[in-house]
Backbone as XML, in Angstrom:
<?xml version="1.0"?>
<chain id="A" units="angstrom">
  <residue number="1" name="MET">
    <atom name="N" x="89.571" y="80.071" z="50.683"/>
    <atom name="CA" x="88.619" y="80.150" z="51.771"/>
    <atom name="C" x="89.287" y="79.821" z="53.091"/>
  </residue>
  <residue number="2" name="ALA">
    <atom name="N" x="90.187" y="78.860" z="53.089"/>
    <atom name="CA" x="90.857" y="78.479" z="54.327"/>
    <atom name="C" x="91.672" y="79.643" z="54.884"/>
  </residue>
  <residue number="3" name="THR">
    <atom name="N" x="92.319" y="80.392" z="54.013"/>
    <atom name="CA" x="93.083" y="81.556" z="54.461"/>
    <atom name="C" x="92.155" y="82.618" z="55.031"/>
  </residue>
  <residue number="4" name="PHE">
    <atom name="N" x="90.982" y="82.770" z="54.434"/>
    <atom name="CA" x="90.027" y="83.778" z="54.898"/>
    <atom name="C" x="89.550" y="83.483" z="56.316"/>
  </residue>
  <residue number="5" name="VAL">
    <atom name="N" x="89.304" y="82.230" z="56.639"/>
    <atom name="CA" x="88.826" y="81.885" z="57.989"/>
    <atom name="C" x="89.955" y="81.576" z="58.950"/>
  </residue>
  <residue number="6" name="GLY">
    <atom name="N" x="91.197" y="81.519" z="58.462"/>
    <atom name="CA" x="92.336" y="81.320" z="59.338"/>
    <atom name="C" x="92.512" y="79.882" z="59.786"/>
  </residue>
  <residue number="7" name="ALA">
    <atom name="N" x="92.292" y="78.923" z="58.905"/>
    <atom name="CA" x="92.430" y="77.508" z="59.251"/>
    <atom name="C" x="93.102" y="76.770" z="58.104"/>
  </residue>
  <residue number="8" name="HIS">
    <atom name="N" x="93.461" y="75.526" z="58.360"/>
    <atom name="CA" x="94.039" y="74.695" z="57.308"/>
    <atom name="C" x="92.940" y="74.201" z="56.372"/>
  </residue>
  <residue number="9" name="ARG">
    <atom name="N" x="93.330" y="73.902" z="55.134"/>
    <atom name="CA" x="92.357" y="73.439" z="54.141"/>
    <atom name="C" x="91.643" y="72.169" z="54.592"/>
  </residue>
  <residue number="10" name="GLU">
    <atom name="N" x="92.379" y="71.248" z="55.166"/>
    <atom name="CA" x="91.788" y="69.987" z="55.599"/>
    <atom name="C" x="90.748" y="70.203" z="56.691"/>
  </residue>
  <residue number="11" name="GLU">
    <atom name="N" x="91.044" y="71.131" z="57.611"/>
    <atom name="CA" x="90.092" y="71.406" z="58.686"/>
    <atom name="C" x="88.811" y="72.019" z="58.147"/>
  </residue>
  <residue number="12" name="VAL">
    <atom name="N" x="88.935" y="72.945" z="57.208"/>
    <atom name="CA" x="87.748" y="73.569" z="56.623"/>
    <atom name="C" x="86.910" y="72.531" z="55.883"/>
  </residue>
  <residue number="13" name="LEU">
    <atom name="N" x="87.549" y="71.667" z="55.109"/>
    <atom name="CA" x="86.812" y="70.628" z="54.389"/>
    <atom name="C" x="86.110" y="69.665" z="55.346"/>
  </residue>
  <residue number="14" name="SER">
    <atom name="N" x="86.786" y="69.276" z="56.417"/>
    <atom name="CA" x="86.152" y="68.350" z="57.362"/>
    <atom name="C" x="84.989" y="69.010" z="58.098"/>
  </residue>
  <residue number="15" name="ARG">
    <atom name="N" x="85.111" y="70.299" z="58.407"/>
    <atom name="CA" x="83.986" y="70.993" z="59.061"/>
    <atom name="C" x="82.780" y="71.107" z="58.136"/>
  </residue>
  <residue number="16" name="PHE">
    <atom name="N" x="83.030" y="71.375" z="56.850"/>
    <atom name="CA" x="81.925" y="71.397" z="55.893"/>
    <atom name="C" x="81.285" y="70.023" z="55.783"/>
  </residue>
  <residue number="17" name="ALA">
    <atom name="N" x="82.092" y="68.979" z="55.743"/>
    <atom name="CA" x="81.571" y="67.626" z="55.611"/>
    <atom name="C" x="80.754" y="67.209" z="56.831"/>
  </residue>
  <residue number="18" name="ASN">
    <atom name="N" x="81.137" y="67.682" z="58.020"/>
    <atom name="CA" x="80.437" y="67.321" z="59.252"/>
    <atom name="C" x="79.351" y="68.323" z="59.639"/>
  </residue>
  <residue number="19" name="CYS">
    <atom name="N" x="79.090" y="69.300" z="58.762"/>
    <atom name="CA" x="78.087" y="70.357" z="59.028"/>
    <atom name="C" x="78.393" y="71.092" z="60.329"/>
  </residue>
  <residue number="20" name="GLU">
    <atom name="N" x="79.665" y="71.403" z="60.552"/>
    <atom name="CA" x="80.095" y="72.099" z="61.761"/>
    <atom name="C" x="80.560" y="73.527" z="61.483"/>
  </residue>
  <residue number="21" name="VAL">
    <atom name="N" x="80.228" y="74.054" z="60.312"/>
    <atom name="CA" x="80.654" y="75.399" z="59.953"/>
    <atom name="C" x="79.660" y="76.390" z="60.543"/>
  </residue>
  <residue number="22" name="PRO">
    <atom name="N" x="80.120" y="77.288" z="61.404"/>
    <atom name="CA" x="79.190" y="78.269" z="61.969"/>
    <atom name="C" x="78.781" y="79.306" z="60.934"/>
  </residue>
  <residue number="23" name="ILE">
    <atom name="N" x="77.563" y="79.763" z="61.022"/>
    <atom name="CA" x="77.090" y="80.828" z="60.149"/>
    <atom name="C" x="77.639" y="82.146" z="60.699"/>
  </residue>
  <residue number="24" name="PRO">
    <atom name="N" x="78.397" y="82.903" z="59.907"/>
    <atom name="CA" x="79.039" y="84.115" z="60.412"/>
    <atom name="C" x="78.101" y="85.320" z="60.482"/>
  </residue>
  <residue number="25" name="ALA">
    <atom name="N" x="76.816" y="85.088" z="60.663"/>
    <atom name="CA" x="75.829" y="86.156" z="60.811"/>
    <atom name="C" x="74.716" y="85.614" z="61.710"/>
  </residue>
  <residue number="26" name="THR">
    <atom name="N" x="73.807" y="86.467" z="62.110"/>
    <atom name="CA" x="72.687" y="85.979" z="62.915"/>
    <atom name="C" x="71.751" y="85.162" z="62.038"/>
  </residue>
  <residue number="27" name="GLU">
    <atom name="N" x="70.915" y="84.370" z="62.664"/>
    <atom name="CA" x="69.989" y="83.534" z="61.911"/>
    <atom name="C" x="69.024" y="84.378" z="61.085"/>
  </residue>
  <residue number="28" name="LEU">
    <atom name="N" x="68.589" y="85.502" z="61.642"/>
    <atom name="CA" x="67.673" y="86.383" z="60.910"/>
    <atom name="C" x="68.365" y="87.003" z="59.702"/>
  </residue>
  <residue number="29" name="ASP">
    <atom name="N" x="69.613" y="87.437" z="59.862"/>
    <atom name="CA" x="70.368" y="87.978" z="58.726"/>
    <atom name="C" x="70.534" y="86.929" z="57.646"/>
  </residue>
  <residue number="30" name="TRP">
    <atom name="N" x="70.892" y="85.709" z="58.046"/>
    <atom name="CA" x="71.107" y="84.638" z="57.068"/>
    <atom name="C" x="69.818" y="84.319" z="56.316"/>
  </residue>
  <residue number="31" name="LEU">
    <atom name="N" x="68.691" y="84.253" z="57.044"/>
    <atom name="CA" x="67.397" y="84.004" z="56.403"/>
    <atom name="C" x="67.055" y="85.127" z="55.427"/>
  </residue>
  <residue number="32" name="SER">
    <atom name="N" x="67.369" y="86.354" z="55.802"/>
    <atom name="CA" x="67.113" y="87.496" z="54.919"/>
    <atom name="C" x="67.927" y="87.397" z="53.633"/>
  </residue>
  <residue number="33" name="TYR">
    <atom name="N" x="69.197" y="86.991" z="53.733"/>
    <atom name="CA" x="70.037" y="86.841" z="52.547"/>
    <atom name="C" x="69.468" y="85.773" z="51.619"/>
  </residue>
  <residue number="34" name="VAL">
    <atom name="N" x="69.069" y="84.648" z="52.195"/>
    <atom name="CA" x="68.552" y="83.544" z="51.386"/>
    <atom name="C" x="67.237" y="83.937" z="50.709"/>
  </residue>
  <residue number="35" name="MET">
    <atom name="N" x="66.336" y="84.583" z="51.445"/>
    <atom name="CA" x="65.046" y="84.994" z="50.882"/>
    <atom name="C" x="65.233" y="86.057" z="49.797"/>
  </residue>
  <residue number="36" name="TYR">
    <atom name="N" x="66.123" y="87.008" z="50.019"/>
    <atom name="CA" x="66.386" y="88.046" z="49.027"/>
    <atom name="C" x="66.913" y="87.430" z="47.735"/>
  </residue>
  <residue number="37" name="ASP">
    <atom name="N" x="67.825" y="86.463" z="47.878"/>
    <atom name="CA" x="68.366" y="85.790" z="46.702"/>
    <atom name="C" x="67.299" y="84.967" z="46.001"/>
  </residue>
  <residue number="38" name="ALA">
    <atom name="N" x="66.423" y="84.325" z="46.761"/>
    <atom name="CA" x="65.356" y="83.520" z="46.155"/>
    <atom name="C" x="64.338" y="84.395" z="45.427"/>
  </residue>
  <residue number="39" name="LEU">
    <atom name="N" x="64.056" y="85.569" z="45.953"/>
    <atom name="CA" x="63.087" y="86.460" z="45.319"/>
    <atom name="C" x="63.629" y="87.102" z="44.045"/>
  </residue>
  <residue number="40" name="HIS">
    <atom name="N" x="64.946" y="87.160" z="43.900"/>
    <atom name="CA" x="65.556" y="87.780" z="42.730"/>
    <atom name="C" x="66.310" y="86.759" z="41.885"/>
  </residue>
  <residue number="41" name="VAL">
    <atom name="N" x="65.816" y="85.539" z="41.858"/>
    <atom name="CA" x="66.523" y="84.453" z="41.180"/>
    <atom name="C" x="66.567" y="84.634" z="39.665"/>
  </residue>
  <residue number="42" name="THR">
    <atom name="N" x="65.636" y="85.372" z="39.095"/>
    <atom name="CA" x="65.611" y="85.542" z="37.641"/>
    <atom name="C" x="66.538" y="86.645" z="37.149"/>
  </residue>
  <residue number="43" name="GLN">
    <atom name="N" x="67.064" y="87.465" z="38.051"/>
    <atom name="CA" x="67.962" y="88.536" z="37.623"/>
    <atom name="C" x="69.319" y="87.954" z="37.251"/>
  </residue>
  <residue number="44" name="PRO">
    <atom name="N" x="69.899" y="88.394" z="36.139"/>
    <atom name="CA" x="71.193" y="87.850" z="35.724"/>
    <atom name="C" x="72.340" y="88.256" z="36.642"/>
  </residue>
  <residue number="45" name="GLU">
    <atom name="N" x="72.209" y="89.394" z="37.315"/>
    <atom name="CA" x="73.254" y="89.841" z="38.241"/>
    <atom name="C" x="72.597" y="90.435" z="39.471"/>
  </residue>
  <residue number="46" name="LEU">
    <atom name="N" x="73.075" y="90.042" z="40.633"/>
    <atom name="CA" x="72.497" y="90.510" z="41.890"/>
    <atom name="C" x="73.629" y="90.855" z="42.844"/>
  </residue>
  <residue number="47" name="THR">
    <atom name="N" x="73.662" y="92.086" z="43.325"/>
    <atom name="CA" x="74.680" y="92.524" z="44.275"/>
    <atom name="C" x="74.028" y="92.748" z="45.624"/>
  </residue>
  <residue number="48" name="THR">
    <atom name="N" x="74.634" y="92.165" z="46.642"/>
    <atom name="CA" x="74.128" y="92.262" z="48.004"/>
    <atom name="C" x="75.258" y="92.731" z="48.919"/>
  </residue>
  <residue number="49" name="PHE">
    <atom name="N" x="74.930" y="93.584" z="49.862"/>
    <atom name="CA" x="75.887" y="94.028" z="50.869"/>
    <atom name="C" x="75.446" y="93.454" z="52.208"/>
  </residue>
  <residue number="50" name="PHE">
    <atom name="N" x="76.397" y="92.950" z="52.984"/>
    <atom name="CA" x="76.025" y="92.397" z="54.284"/>
    <atom name="C" x="77.181" y="92.462" z="55.269"/>
  </residue>
  <residue number="51" name="ARG">
    <atom name="N" x="76.810" y="92.335" z="56.544"/>
    <atom name="CA" x="77.793" y="92.321" z="57.619"/>
    <atom name="C" x="78.297" y="90.897" z="57.815"/>
  </residue>
  <residue number="52" name="TRP">
    <atom name="N" x="79.546" y="90.776" z="58.188"/>
    <atom name="CA" x="80.188" y="89.478" z="58.361"/>
    <atom name="C" x="81.131" y="89.592" z="59.545"/>
  </residue>
  <residue number="53" name="THR">
    <atom name="N" x="81.358" y="88.518" z="60.247"/>
    <atom name="CA" x="82.320" y="88.518" z="61.332"/>
    <atom name="C" x="83.577" y="87.806" z="60.866"/>
  </residue>
  <residue number="54" name="SER">
    <atom name="N" x="84.688" y="88.510" z="60.902"/>
    <atom name="CA" x="85.956" y="87.949" z="60.452"/>
    <atom name="C" x="86.485" y="86.958" z="61.476"/>
  </residue>
  <residue number="55" name="ASN">
    <atom name="N" x="86.988" y="85.828" z="61.010"/>
    <atom name="CA" x="87.576" y="84.826" z="61.894"/>
    <atom name="C" x="88.980" y="84.471" z="61.450"/>
  </residue>
  <residue number="56" name="THR">
    <atom name="N" x="89.730" y="85.439" z="60.979"/>
    <atom name="CA" x="91.102" y="85.165" z="60.574"/>
    <atom name="C" x="91.999" y="85.160" z="61.796"/>
  </residue>
  <residue number="57" name="ILE">
    <atom name="N" x="93.209" y="84.701" z="61.626"/>
    <atom name="CA" x="94.161" y="84.646" z="62.737"/>
    <atom name="C" x="94.491" y="86.049" z="63.228"/>
  </residue>
  <residue number="58" name="HIS">
    <atom name="N" x="94.587" y="86.992" z="62.302"/>
    <atom name="CA" x="95.010" y="88.341" z="62.657"/>
    <atom name="C" x="93.869" y="89.227" z="63.138"/>
  </residue>
  <residue number="59" name="ALA">
    <atom name="N" x="92.646" y="88.908" z="62.787"/>
    <atom name="CA" x="91.516" y="89.786" z="63.127"/>
    <atom name="C" x="90.323" y="88.953" z="63.603"/>
  </residue>
  <residue number="60" name="ARG">
    <atom name="N" x="90.469" y="88.256" z="64.701"/>
    <atom name="CA" x="89.406" y="87.383" z="65.182"/>
    <atom name="C" x="88.242" y="88.199" z="65.734"/>
  </residue>
  <residue number="61" name="GLY">
    <atom name="N" x="87.058" y="87.992" z="65.166"/>
    <atom name="CA" x="85.851" y="88.640" z="65.646"/>
    <atom name="C" x="85.650" y="90.067" z="65.191"/>
  </residue>
  <residue number="62" name="VAL">
    <atom name="N" x="86.445" y="90.536" z="64.263"/>
    <atom name="CA" x="86.320" y="91.917" z="63.783"/>
    <atom name="C" x="85.193" y="91.975" z="62.756"/>
  </residue>
  <residue number="63" name="PRO">
    <atom name="N" x="84.201" y="92.856" z="62.948"/>
    <atom name="CA" x="83.114" y="92.957" z="61.965"/>
    <atom name="C" x="83.601" y="93.631" z="60.685"/>
  </residue>
  <residue number="64" name="ILE">
    <atom name="N" x="83.177" y="93.084" z="59.550"/>
    <atom name="CA" x="83.521" y="93.666" z="58.265"/>
    <atom name="C" x="82.249" y="93.790" z="57.425"/>
  </residue>
  <residue number="65" name="PHE">
    <atom name="N" x="82.303" y="94.633" z="56.424"/>
    <atom name="CA" x="81.177" y="94.872" z="55.532"/>
    <atom name="C" x="81.573" y="94.333" z="54.163"/>
  </residue>
  <residue number="66" name="MET">
    <atom name="N" x="80.784" y="93.399" z="53.627"/>
    <atom name="CA" x="81.155" y="92.730" z="52.385"/>
    <atom name="C" x="80.144" y="92.995" z="51.289"/>
  </residue>
  <residue number="67" name="ARG">
    <atom name="N" x="80.630" y="92.921" z="50.052"/>
    <atom name="CA" x="79.766" y="92.989" z="48.887"/>
    <atom name="C" x="79.838" y="91.647" z="48.168"/>
  </residue>
  <residue number="68" name="TYR">
    <atom name="N" x="78.680" y="91.069" z="47.924"/>
    <atom name="CA" x="78.579" y="89.780" z="47.251"/>
    <atom name="C" x="77.821" y="89.988" z="45.953"/>
  </residue>
  <residue number="69" name="THR">
    <atom name="N" x="78.427" y="89.624" z="44.826"/>
    <atom name="CA" x="77.773" y="89.749" z="43.533"/>
    <atom name="C" x="77.617" y="88.362" z="42.927"/>
  </residue>
  <residue number="70" name="ARG">
    <atom name="N" x="76.380" y="88.021" z="42.631"/>
    <atom name="CA" x="76.076" y="86.731" z="42.003"/>
    <atom name="C" x="75.739" y="87.003" z="40.547"/>
  </residue>
  <residue number="71" name="LYS">
    <atom name="N" x="76.424" y="86.316" z="39.647"/>
    <atom name="CA" x="76.168" y="86.464" z="38.214"/>
    <atom name="C" x="75.740" y="85.106" z="37.676"/>
  </residue>
  <residue number="72" name="ARG">
    <atom name="N" x="74.582" y="85.073" z="37.081"/>
    <atom name="CA" x="74.097" y="83.834" z="36.473"/>
    <atom name="C" x="74.573" y="83.752" z="35.042"/>
  </residue>
  <residue number="73" name="GLU">
    <atom name="N" x="74.941" y="82.558" z="34.649"/>
    <atom name="CA" x="75.318" y="82.319" z="33.267"/>
    <atom name="C" x="74.336" y="81.299" z="32.706"/>
  </residue>
  <residue number="74" name="PHE">
    <atom name="N" x="73.647" y="81.684" z="31.653"/>
    <atom name="CA" x="72.626" y="80.845" z="31.075"/>
    <atom name="C" x="73.207" y="80.000" z="29.934"/>
  </residue>
  <residue number="75" name="ASP">
    <atom name="N" x="72.750" y="78.770" z="29.843"/>
    <atom name="CA" x="73.170" y="77.930" z="28.736"/>
    <atom name="C" x="72.197" y="78.116" z="27.572"/>
  </residue>
  <residue number="76" name="ALA">
    <atom name="N" x="72.302" y="77.291" z="26.572"/>
    <atom name="CA" x="71.456" y="77.413" z="25.385"/>
    <atom name="C" x="69.987" y="77.173" z="25.697"/>
  </residue>
  <residue number="77" name="ASN">
    <atom name="N" x="69.682" y="76.429" z="26.762"/>
    <atom name="CA" x="68.294" y="76.150" z="27.142"/>
    <atom name="C" x="67.722" y="77.205" z="28.080"/>
  </residue>
  <residue number="78" name="GLY">
    <atom name="N" x="68.516" y="78.189" z="28.487"/>
    <atom name="CA" x="68.025" y="79.256" z="29.353"/>
    <atom name="C" x="68.091" y="78.927" z="30.825"/>
  </residue>
  <residue number="79" name="GLY">
    <atom name="N" x="68.768" y="77.866" z="31.215"/>
    <atom name="CA" x="68.816" y="77.489" z="32.625"/>
    <atom name="C" x="70.170" y="77.439" z="33.210"/>
  </residue>
</chain>
């Protein structure tokens, strides 16, 4: 993850700990992603496509299109 955002591992960890990590999308986009995931929580696999702003050293601010696939793994109790 640190390589993806173009920072050192320690800096990324400290920003997460201090809640200083910027959301790389608009607030409405982020809310839409969270609501979509919450509405499809029972599906074993969910693929979402979304826009993201790259913050790497080589491509600062370049918009990219990403695919995110969430796969749930159920234990013996179904949770």
